[in-house]
Residue frames relative to the residue before (quaternion, step in Angstrom):
aa qw qx qy qz dx dy dz
M 1.0000 0.0000 0.0000 0.0000 0.00 0.00 0.00
T 0.1508 -0.7931 0.5876 0.0541 3.55 -0.93 0.91
L 0.2067 -0.7540 0.6130 0.1137 3.54 -0.98 0.94
T 0.0392 -0.7907 0.6108 -0.0140 3.54 -0.87 1.00
R 0.3026 -0.7460 0.5639 0.1841 3.54 -0.83 0.99
L 0.3856 -0.6848 0.5651 0.2510 3.53 -0.99 0.84
S 0.4557 -0.7244 0.4394 0.2730 3.56 -0.51 1.16
G 0.8200 0.2250 -0.2059 0.4843 3.50 -1.07 0.89
S 0.7238 0.3742 -0.2554 0.5204 3.61 1.19 0.22
K 0.4827 -0.6388 0.5101 0.3142 3.51 -1.34 0.00
W 0.5126 0.6426 -0.4001 0.4054 3.57 1.23 0.52
W 0.1366 -0.7511 0.6422 0.0690 3.52 -1.19 0.77
I 0.2082 -0.7435 0.6237 0.1219 3.53 -1.18 0.68
E 0.1723 -0.7686 0.6071 0.1044 3.58 -0.89 0.93
T 0.0566 -0.8066 0.5884 -0.0073 3.55 -0.81 1.06
D 0.5020 -0.6194 0.5175 0.3107 3.51 -1.25 0.58
D 0.4594 -0.7157 0.4602 0.2550 3.59 -0.79 1.03
V 0.6900 0.4731 -0.2792 0.4713 3.59 1.13 -0.55
T 0.7996 0.2949 -0.1437 0.5031 3.58 0.74 -1.07
F 0.3151 -0.7759 0.4734 0.2731 3.57 1.32 -0.38
E 0.4068 0.6912 -0.4853 0.3483 3.57 1.18 0.56
I 0.4947 -0.6304 0.5062 0.3188 3.54 -1.17 0.63
I 0.2398 -0.7821 0.5663 0.1005 3.53 -0.77 1.13
G 0.8066 -0.1263 0.1116 0.5666 3.55 1.00 -0.77
T 0.2140 -0.7221 0.6378 0.1616 3.50 -1.34 0.37
Y 0.0810 -0.8219 0.5636 -0.0159 3.54 -0.88 0.97
N 0.1709 -0.7443 0.6384 0.0962 3.53 -1.12 0.78
K 0.4084 -0.7571 0.4537 0.2328 3.57 -0.46 1.23
V 0.6204 0.5376 -0.3495 0.4515 3.60 1.02 -0.71
A 0.6670 0.4909 -0.2990 0.4740 3.58 0.95 -0.87
I 0.6342 0.5244 -0.3316 0.4613 3.58 1.01 -0.77
N 0.6504 0.5025 -0.3166 0.4736 3.60 0.94 -0.82
A 0.6429 0.5108 -0.3214 0.4716 3.59 1.01 -0.78
D 0.6447 0.5127 -0.3190 0.4688 3.59 1.01 -0.79
I 0.6250 0.5380 -0.3318 0.4581 3.58 1.00 -0.83
Q 0.6846 0.4767 -0.2898 0.4691 3.58 0.86 -0.94
A 0.6409 0.5243 -0.3280 0.4547 3.60 0.98 -0.81
I 0.6560 0.4932 -0.3165 0.4757 3.60 0.95 -0.80
R 0.6349 0.5202 -0.3357 0.4621 3.60 0.96 -0.81
D 0.6559 0.5053 -0.3097 0.4674 3.58 0.95 -0.87
T 0.6548 0.5146 -0.3062 0.4612 3.58 0.97 -0.87
L 0.6567 0.5295 -0.3144 0.4353 3.58 0.94 -0.86
L 0.5659 0.5979 -0.3875 0.4150 3.59 1.16 -0.47
A 0.6783 0.4811 -0.2841 0.4773 3.59 1.16 -0.58
Y 0.6336 0.5237 -0.3245 0.4680 3.59 1.26 -0.23
P 0.6058 -0.5424 0.4220 0.4009 3.56 -1.23 0.39
N 0.3705 -0.7015 0.5660 0.2241 3.54 -1.19 0.64
P 0.3805 -0.7689 0.4596 0.2298 3.63 -0.31 1.21
A 0.6479 0.5153 -0.3317 0.4524 3.60 0.95 -0.77
Q 0.6753 0.4766 -0.2959 0.4788 3.58 0.93 -0.86
D 0.6178 0.5444 -0.3439 0.4512 3.59 1.02 -0.75
A 0.6525 0.5123 -0.3122 0.4629 3.59 0.94 -0.88
K 0.6457 0.5100 -0.3185 0.4706 3.59 0.98 -0.82
D 0.6570 0.5170 -0.3105 0.4524 3.58 0.98 -0.86
V 0.6440 0.5051 -0.3239 0.4746 3.59 0.99 -0.79
T 0.6438 0.5148 -0.3226 0.4652 3.58 0.96 -0.85
S 0.6497 0.5124 -0.3152 0.4648 3.59 0.95 -0.85
T 0.6496 0.5141 -0.3134 0.4641 3.58 0.98 -0.83
L 0.6623 0.4939 -0.3072 0.4722 3.59 0.94 -0.86
N 0.6339 0.5171 -0.3279 0.4725 3.60 1.04 -0.71
A 0.6411 0.5185 -0.3237 0.4641 3.58 1.01 -0.79
I 0.6433 0.5123 -0.3221 0.4690 3.57 0.99 -0.80
A 0.6520 0.5264 -0.3156 0.4451 3.57 0.95 -0.88
S 0.7124 0.4530 -0.2681 0.4642 3.60 1.05 -0.65
M 0.4922 0.6615 -0.4374 0.3590 3.61 1.24 -0.08
A 0.4712 -0.6756 0.4982 0.2706 3.55 -1.20 0.60
W 0.3441 0.7215 -0.5194 0.3019 3.56 0.87 0.99
E 0.6111 -0.5083 0.4334 0.4248 3.51 -1.31 0.19
Q 0.6386 -0.5778 0.3565 0.3623 3.58 -1.11 0.73
G 0.6138 0.5675 -0.3480 0.4244 3.59 1.03 -0.74
K 0.6593 0.4991 -0.3004 0.4753 3.56 0.99 -0.87
K 0.6345 0.5241 -0.3283 0.4636 3.59 0.97 -0.84
D 0.6616 0.5141 -0.3051 0.4526 3.58 0.95 -0.90
R 0.6584 0.5103 -0.3116 0.4571 3.61 0.95 -0.87
I 0.6842 0.4783 -0.2899 0.4680 3.57 0.87 -0.93
S 0.6427 0.5146 -0.3217 0.4676 3.60 0.97 -0.80
A 0.6486 0.5062 -0.3170 0.4718 3.59 0.98 -0.84
L 0.6390 0.5226 -0.3207 0.4646 3.59 1.01 -0.79
I 0.6641 0.4940 -0.3066 0.4700 3.59 0.89 -0.88
N 0.6494 0.5105 -0.3175 0.4657 3.59 0.96 -0.82
A 0.6520 0.5072 -0.3129 0.4687 3.59 0.98 -0.84
M 0.6553 0.5025 -0.3132 0.4691 3.59 0.95 -0.84
Y 0.6599 0.5097 -0.3111 0.4560 3.58 0.97 -0.84
Q 0.6377 0.5118 -0.3311 0.4710 3.60 0.99 -0.76
S 0.6465 0.5056 -0.3154 0.4764 3.57 0.99 -0.79
Y 0.6381 0.5390 -0.3014 0.4599 3.55 1.01 -0.88
Q 0.6516 0.5274 -0.3207 0.4410 3.60 0.98 -0.78
G 0.6751 0.4754 -0.2927 0.4822 3.60 1.18 -0.45
D 0.4043 0.7245 -0.4615 0.3140 3.58 1.30 0.02
T 0.5850 -0.6128 0.4010 0.3484 3.58 -1.01 0.76
R 0.6147 0.5483 -0.3628 0.4358 3.62 1.04 -0.62
Q 0.6183 0.5299 -0.3433 0.4681 3.58 1.09 -0.66
L 0.6691 0.4925 -0.2934 0.4728 3.56 0.97 -0.88
E 0.6342 0.5219 -0.3243 0.4693 3.58 1.01 -0.81
A 0.6477 0.5185 -0.3201 0.4573 3.58 0.95 -0.85
A 0.6469 0.5081 -0.3221 0.4687 3.60 0.97 -0.79
Q 0.6520 0.5039 -0.3124 0.4727 3.59 0.98 -0.80
L 0.6464 0.5086 -0.3171 0.4722 3.58 0.99 -0.82
Q 0.6394 0.5236 -0.3254 0.4595 3.59 0.98 -0.81
A 0.6494 0.5045 -0.3145 0.4741 3.60 0.97 -0.83
R 0.6471 0.5076 -0.3142 0.4743 3.59 0.98 -0.83
L 0.6286 0.5385 -0.3259 0.4568 3.58 1.00 -0.83
E 0.6741 0.4936 -0.2986 0.4613 3.58 0.85 -0.94
A 0.6464 0.5142 -0.3201 0.4639 3.61 1.00 -0.78
L 0.6595 0.5022 -0.3077 0.4670 3.60 0.99 -0.80
I 0.6335 0.5227 -0.3338 0.4627 3.58 1.01 -0.76
I 0.6408 0.5086 -0.3244 0.4749 3.59 0.98 -0.81
L 0.6527 0.5059 -0.3124 0.4695 3.57 0.95 -0.87
R 0.6518 0.5230 -0.3145 0.4502 3.58 0.88 -0.94
D 0.6662 0.5073 -0.3017 0.4557 3.57 0.96 -0.86
R 0.6272 0.5263 -0.3379 0.4641 3.59 1.17 -0.46
L 0.6476 0.5110 -0.3104 0.4725 3.58 1.20 -0.56
V 0.0162 0.8370 -0.5429 0.0662 3.56 0.10 1.28
């Protein structure tokens, strides 16, 4: 694939090296705006890494409590079940899709030299 910048503009054309067909057209300004918009949107979504740390901290706190083992096991199982259910929430899936889109745009932007 070959990227060619249209002189005097902020547009790039990507062509197939074999068929010479246009595969895509890209505007670097629009890509940068999309990257920033996705980053801003992701700030409103849960942070999976932080959520995992918080669940681990909560489970550690429960394990250190002076409760009977049966109670610790029930509460830990409940927290794990809630966390698994939470991970299937549509916002979690949307955040993962947005993150993947963000990474793809950053790679594309870096190719536009």
